[in-house]
N, C-alpha and C positions, 0 to 999 in steps of 0.2 A: 506412200505418202511424205517419208519424211523429203525427201529429194525437194518434192512444192513449196513443206516448212523450211528445211535449207534456202529454196530462191525468193521467199518471201519475210524473211530477211536480210539477204543481201541486201535488199536495196538500200533499208533500214542505217543497216551498218556500211554501204559504200555513204551513203548522206554525212555519218558520223564522224565517217571519214576524213572524208572533203570540206565539212564542217571547221573541223582539228585541225585541219592542213592554215584554212583563209582564216582562221581565228592565231592560229601563230605566223604567219608572214604579217601579218598584223600589226606583229607585237614585232617583230624585223623591224616594222617601216616605219615606225613609231618611238621605238629604242633612234633608233637612230633621227628623227628629228626631232625627240629631246638632247639629244650628244647634240645639231648642229644648236638651237636656243642653249646651248647652254648647262642647263640640269644640268646638279648631278659633281658640279663646277667647285676648286678648295673657293670660299670667302678669304677674303685680305684680314678681317680679322683670326676670329673663330677657326682656323683651316682645321683641319687632322694631319697635316702632313702628310707625309707619303705613302703610310697607309687608307691612305682618305683616296688621295688618286689611285689607289689597286682597286678601292676596292669599289668606289664609286663607281662602274660601267653596271658588277649588282646590285643595287640600286635601281640605277638607269633600265636596265633588261628588265625588272622585277617590275615597276610602276605599267611598262610598256605591259606585261599582259597583264598586270588590272585594270589598266585603261582596256586592251585587249578583247580582255572578259567581261570587264560592264557595260560590250558593246563599243564601246571605241569607238570611229569616226563612223561608221559606216561602211569601210570598205573588205574587210571579212564575208558582208551578205554579197556585195559586187563580183568580189573574189570566186566566194561562193555559189554566185547565177550561171559564174560568164563556165567555171569546170565542173557543176553538172548538164551543163548546154556541150558539152566536146564530148 
């Protein structure tokens, strides 16, 4: 009886893991796109100096994670379905 209960939970748990991995991959992709677009670069007039340069990558990563969690550009959903089909 317990075995069937575990097997019933496994697909749901598996789907959750796949979806989480897909969102993380989308966040990495979005972070690279934000970097390429110049997001987080120091402004000319009110730059934060060396500290801003060092910590801007953290800001970009967090913004990308927030974008992905909010639905992103739909890449995570495509990745999820592709991974689930395998």
